[in-house]
ROMIBA-602884 format. One record per residue (C-alpha): x, y, z; residue in one letter. Coordinates in steps of 0.001 Angstrom, whole numbers, padded with zeros to 6 digits, always signed. Example, Ala and Ser with C-alpha at 12.3 -4.5 7.8 and 13.67 -1.06 7.14 Angstrom:
+012300-004500+007800A +013670-001060+007140S 
//
This chain:
-176624+121248-273383Q -172926+120546-273467L -171611+118430-270594Q -167875+118053-270257L -166532+115212-268158V -163035+115112-266677A -161258+111871-265831S -157829+110475-265021G -157177+111829-261555G -155179+109771-259090D -152788+109807-256181L -149244+110543-257349V -145965+111274-255629Q -144284+114687-255847P -142325+114942-259068G -144595+112464-260790G -146799+112807-263846S -150463+112375-264631L -152636+112792-267715R -156197+114035-267460L -158792+113719-270188S -161876+115799-270982C -164681+114623-273226A -168112+115896-274184A -170825+113307-274260S -171779+112611-277854G -170195+115756-279248R -166874+117001-280483T -165055+119879-278884L -163597+121288-282076G -165621+124495-282027H -165001+125366-278406Y -162181+126978-276500A -161728+124466-273705V -160017+125097-270415A -158928+123143-267392W -159748+124505-263975Y -158950+123316-260486R -160238+123903-256989Q -158207+123120-253905A -159842+122770-250481P -160748+126168-249090G -159791+127986-252275K -161647+129392-255245E -161729+127634-258560R -158952+128807-260851E -158172+128351-264492G -154875+126642-265226V -154792+125962-268973A -156779+126818-272071C -156851+125566-275659S -158134+127945-278305S -160533+126639-280945A -159649+129229-283561S -155874+129507-283774D -154650+126488-281843G -153150+128703-279170G -152588+127451-275645T -152442+129467-272472Y -151292+128618-268958Y -151396+130108-265516S -148033+131038-264051D -148374+128301-261444S -148378+125495-264032V -146508+126980-266975K -143679+124771-268234D -145068+121796-266286R -148538+121261-267742F -149458+120826-271402T -152964+121054-272843I -153683+119316-276130S -156477+118056-278352R -156701+114719-280102D -156806+114666-283910S -160548+113978-283978A -161098+116922-281599R -163213+114791-279335K -161048+115070-276242T -158851+117653-274598V -156055+116359-272413S -153915+117884-269705L -150471+116371-269295Q -149143+117243-265861M -145453+116775-265119N -143271+117614-262137S -146312+117587-259904L -146161+119394-256584K -148248+118998-253425P -149814+122385-254177E -151252+120910-257380D -153591+118841-255223T -157148+119771-256186A -160273+118666-257973V -159722+119305-261662Y -162550+120271-263993Y -162839+120980-267667C -165262+123409-269217N -165390+125855-272046I -163381+129020-271620Y -165706+131356-269785G -167690+132859-268264P -170309+131918-269080P -169800+128209-268424F -171731+125083-269113Y -172816+123139-266007P -169845+121880-264037W -169249+118161-263820G -167956+116339-260758Q -164345+116822-261709G -161503+114427-261052T -159393+114359-257897Q -155642+114818-258184V -153672+114263-255002T -149923+114839-254904V -148459+113332-251789S -145690+111052-250649S 
//
């Protein structure tokens, strides 16, 4: 069963940048549409960015468009999320998974905190 693991979260000041990485243990992600999701305290999990497997298309939620960039490495083993101009409202646990539903089991995610 596919298990995607997110990493790279940290504490960053408003206006700063951070790069998250998503990898699947022992497998490539080339055949999957992969998305980044986030869940802030007291809120539902939401999708923020998606990378298509078929046509290379990328899609973003309105809240992160023009600030976040999703990309794949050349070997298609990882999917990254470059986050720029971070805002306090970007604070959340970030997860990666295939574009769904359905989803593979959720990992622990990686904490991103934007605060001065």
